[in-house]
C-alpha positions, 0 to 999 in steps of 0.5 A: 510754150514747151517745158524743158526740165534741167538736169538739176531740176529733176535732181531736185525733184527726185530729192524732194519727193524722196525726202517727203516719202520717207518722212511723211509717206508716199501718199504725201510725196505723190501730192507734192510731185503732182503739185510741182509737175501741176505748177510747171504745166501752169506756166505753159499758158501763164509763163509770166506768173513767176516773180523776177528776182535776178536778170542776166543783163549780158545775156538778156535772160530773166530768171523767175521764181513761182512759189507754191505751198511747199516748193518753188520753181526757178525758171527762165523763158527762152523763146517758145521754151520754159526752162526749169532750172531748179525746184527748191523747198521753201525752207531752203535759203533764198539767197541761193537763187541769187547765185544762178546765172547762165554759165560762161561757156568756153569752147575749145576745138582740139584738133581745130586744124584737121578736116573734121575740127575745121568743120566743127567750127563752121557748124558751131558758128552756123548753129550759133552755139552760146559761147563767150570764149573759144579755144583752139587746140591741136597737136604740137606742130600746129601750136601758134598758128592762127584760126579765124572764128567769127571774124576774130583770130584765135592762136592754136594752143596744145591740148596740155594748155586747153586742159589747164583752162578747165573746159566744160566740153571738150569735143575730140576729133583727134584719133583714138590714141590722143583720146585715150591719153587726154580724154580722161585728163579733161574728165577728171576736172568735170569737163564733158568730153565728145570724143569723135574716135572709136576709142570709147564707143564700145565702153560699157559706161560711155554713152554712144550718142545720136541725139535725136535717138538716145540722148537720154543715155547722157547724165551728169556723170557720163563725162566721156561721150562717144560720137558714133561712126559716120556710116553708123550715124546716118543708117541709125537715124533711118532705122530708129523709128523703124525699130521702135514701130516694127522691131528689127530682126536682120540687117544686110548693109553695103555702104559706098563711102567717100575718101574724105572718111580717110581725111585729107590723106584720102582726098589728096590721093584722089585729087593727085590720081585725078590729075595724073590719069585725067590729064586735067588740072586738079580742082585744088592745085594748092592742095595737090602741090602741098601734099604731092609727097604724102604717102597714099591713103589706100593700098590701090588706086582709088580714081576711077576704082571701088575698093572693097576695104574700109579700116583694117582687116580683122581675123575674121575677114571683115574690116574694122569699119564693118565691125563698127556698123555691127557693134555701134548699131546694137548699142545705139538701138539698145537691142543686141539681138539684131543680126548684122552683116555689113560690106564696106566699100570706098568710092572715088567721091570726095564728100558723102556716104551712100548705103544700101540697107536691107531690113527684115522687121519682126512685125509686118509693116505698111510701106506708105506708113514707113514713108510717112514715118521717116518724113516726120522723123526730125533730121530726115529728108525722104527723096523717093520719086523714082518716076521723076529720077528723085532719090538721095545722092552724095553730090546733092547731100554734100555739106548739108546736115540732114539724112536722105532716104530714098529707094524705099521699097519691099524686099519680096524675097523675104517676109517683112523685107525692106530696102532703103538707100541712105546718104548723108554728108559724112563730115557733117551729120556723120561727124561735126554736126552730130558732136556739136548737137551733143554739145547743144543738148548739154548746154540745153539741158543745163547739165552743168548746174548752177554756175560756179565759174568753172570752165569752157567747151573744147573741141580737140584734135588728134589723129586717126579718127 
């Protein structure tokens, strides 16, 4: 069994220890702290030791209390995890315990009709995220349409209507302008906003989160949480364990990014050009017919071409996509000293970003240790057997949640040099899956505290992610 302390229980523990320390001294405070932690450790071996006091029949969850001399732990058991819900001093009103109940979760997807929004719904279903009600929201032109989720039809509502329903979590894949407009309104009423645009990523007080790396930056007060750029997410997944073990001095990054990173418009341009130039029927004739009048996503043909152009060009000659790789990597790894340069290319692939990443570490490393470290990292699959032509590819990474790493080899041109080839599905782990993982983290860590009957989880649409 493993112990999971909710945010509420950690706050309770800090409050109790602070109270005892101020009233009776630090020695007594340490005794109380050790007693509470000791009780939690005891539950690992004797999870049923606590007395049952309330049951949630609908969710089949039983809440238990484990009293000690001065305090009591409130907990429930879910699978192999003991969730500590709260820590209360025995002098507190025991009736408060009766109010504990798992929060009713409503999930609204704002941007549900878009490429990433629809994938978010798919991942929410696949990962069986706890919810009692789903709200699907989008722009005004989509209001009234129906989306089927878990066999049930849901009518698309406006973002304003979603706000009125006071969600617990709002997952935005709606573009920067919409996020700037609506995210603060959700947050002001206590909603956690998980935003997939670039609008909030570099704001000082907004956590930029890849859950496997820095979920600890999320608190009860960080109501707006930024989902990193797709190319950044897959790269830092591989870099984080290396940085922790050896330190990273410099990165030279070259990316080969799918047209799906430009949304349906990018996919449509490639499909239409393939039909036109290859004289073959499109793989999706309906899509081509419906979108044949759309303006192109790129200034040049993408079919059988490579464009060294991702995002908009900046005054310094780099593109916005390249700047994201620099700034977001430093923020997620919490190290502004890393020297980083990047070149982003758009390639005629419909799903999956590929990256050649050259790493210079601060300390010497053993290559086999790096391989083992990456293979042991949650969310990473190592595919590195060149003799048998095994290496990551966009084709095989498509529609998978993992990040694939291969071509792991030394760079002999520099001391402590390392080369990596990193591939992932940019719509899944690069966007939808990462956002859903953040939502699941919020639920698992009880960021909402005891239920007060307030609202839902929302996923939102605004253009221009």
